[in-house]
C-alpha positions as CSV (number, residue, x, y, z in Angstrom):
1,M,-29.1,-7.8,-16.3
2,A,-27.0,-10.7,-14.9
3,V,-27.0,-12.0,-18.3
4,T,-25.6,-8.7,-19.4
5,L,-23.1,-8.5,-16.5
6,R,-22.0,-12.2,-17.3
7,G,-21.4,-11.3,-21.0
8,R,-19.1,-8.4,-20.1
9,L,-17.3,-10.2,-17.7
10,A,-16.8,-12.8,-20.4
11,T,-15.5,-10.3,-22.8
12,S,-13.3,-8.7,-20.6
13,Q,-11.6,-12.0,-19.6
14,F,-11.3,-12.8,-22.9
15,G,-9.9,-9.8,-23.8
16,A,-7.3,-9.9,-21.0
17,M,-6.6,-13.6,-22.3
18,E,-5.9,-12.4,-25.8
19,A,-4.0,-9.5,-24.6
20,N,-1.7,-11.8,-22.5
21,S,-1.3,-14.0,-25.8
22,S,-0.4,-11.2,-27.8
23,R,2.3,-10.0,-25.1
24,E,3.5,-13.5,-25.1
25,I,3.9,-13.6,-28.8
26,E,5.3,-10.1,-28.9
27,A,8.0,-11.3,-26.2
28,R,9.0,-14.4,-28.4
29,N,9.4,-12.5,-31.5
30,Y,11.7,-10.2,-29.8
31,L,13.7,-12.8,-28.5
32,E,14.0,-14.5,-31.8
33,K,14.7,-11.5,-33.8
34,H,17.5,-10.3,-31.1
35,R,18.6,-14.2,-31.0
36,I,18.5,-13.7,-27.0
37,M,18.6,-17.2,-26.6
38,E,21.8,-17.8,-28.5
39,L,23.6,-15.2,-26.6
40,L,22.6,-16.7,-23.3
41,T,23.8,-20.3,-24.5
42,Y,26.9,-18.6,-25.9
43,L,27.5,-16.8,-22.6
44,T,27.1,-19.6,-20.5
45,S,29.4,-21.8,-22.4
46,A,32.0,-19.2,-23.0
47,L,31.7,-18.6,-18.8
48,L,32.5,-22.4,-18.3
49,F,35.0,-22.8,-21.1
50,F,37.2,-19.9,-19.9
51,R,36.6,-19.7,-16.4
52,P,36.1,-23.5,-15.1
53,A,36.2,-22.0,-11.6
54,M,33.8,-24.3,-10.4
55,F,35.1,-27.6,-11.3
56,Q,38.3,-26.4,-9.8
57,M,36.7,-25.4,-6.7
58,L,35.2,-28.8,-6.5
59,D,38.4,-30.6,-7.4
60,S,40.2,-29.0,-4.1
61,S,43.0,-31.7,-4.1
62,N,43.7,-31.2,-7.9
63,K,43.2,-35.0,-9.0
64,G,41.7,-33.8,-12.2
65,S,38.3,-35.5,-11.5
66,I,35.4,-34.8,-8.9
67,S,32.9,-37.5,-7.6
68,F,29.6,-38.2,-9.3
69,I,27.8,-36.5,-6.0
70,Q,29.8,-33.3,-6.8
71,Y,28.9,-33.2,-10.5
72,K,25.0,-33.7,-9.8
73,E,25.4,-30.9,-7.3
74,A,27.0,-28.6,-9.5
75,L,24.4,-29.3,-12.3
76,K,21.9,-28.6,-9.8
77,T,23.7,-25.3,-8.6
78,L,23.9,-24.2,-12.4
79,G,20.1,-24.8,-12.8
80,L,20.9,-27.6,-15.3
81,C,19.6,-30.6,-13.5
82,T,16.8,-31.0,-11.1
83,A,16.7,-32.7,-7.6
84,D,14.8,-35.5,-8.9
85,E,16.2,-36.0,-12.3
86,V,18.0,-39.4,-12.8
87,L,21.7,-39.2,-13.9
88,K,23.8,-42.2,-14.8
89,D,26.9,-42.8,-12.8
90,D,29.2,-45.0,-14.5
91,G,31.5,-45.5,-11.4
92,H,34.1,-43.3,-12.6
93,G,35.5,-39.5,-11.8
94,I,34.4,-36.9,-14.0
95,T,37.2,-34.9,-15.4
96,C,37.1,-31.2,-16.1
97,E,36.6,-31.9,-19.9
98,K,33.5,-34.2,-19.3
99,F,32.2,-31.8,-17.0
100,M,32.2,-28.9,-19.3
101,Y,31.2,-31.1,-22.1
102,E,28.3,-32.4,-20.2
103,V,27.7,-28.8,-18.9
104,K,27.2,-27.4,-22.4
105,K,25.0,-30.3,-23.7
106,K,22.6,-29.8,-21.0
107,T,22.9,-25.7,-21.6
108,Q,21.9,-26.5,-25.0
109,E,19.1,-28.9,-24.3
110,I,17.6,-26.6,-22.2
111,W,17.7,-23.5,-24.4
112,S,16.4,-25.6,-27.3
113,A,13.1,-25.9,-25.8
114,F,12.7,-22.0,-26.2
């Protein structure tokens, strides 16, 4: 009887794994078919292009640049950089153009993984 019960549990677990895999495949197909990832990338880029408010908030003195620390914190806030990720500080301030370029690049890197 234990073998039968064990066999049923194994079959049940396999069925659950198969169902999860099937649902995951179905979800991925849906995202690809409707180009959801491309839409999210576009919306994020458009938001930062048309509303560079985050940079303006960080550049409160209107110097036209922000510090490297502000830049890294902004990337973390946007979910584009982890706390332990190493970024290269070249010693220069980050301009709005460079900020927007890097945000767009990092956004594309993240979404390309999907």
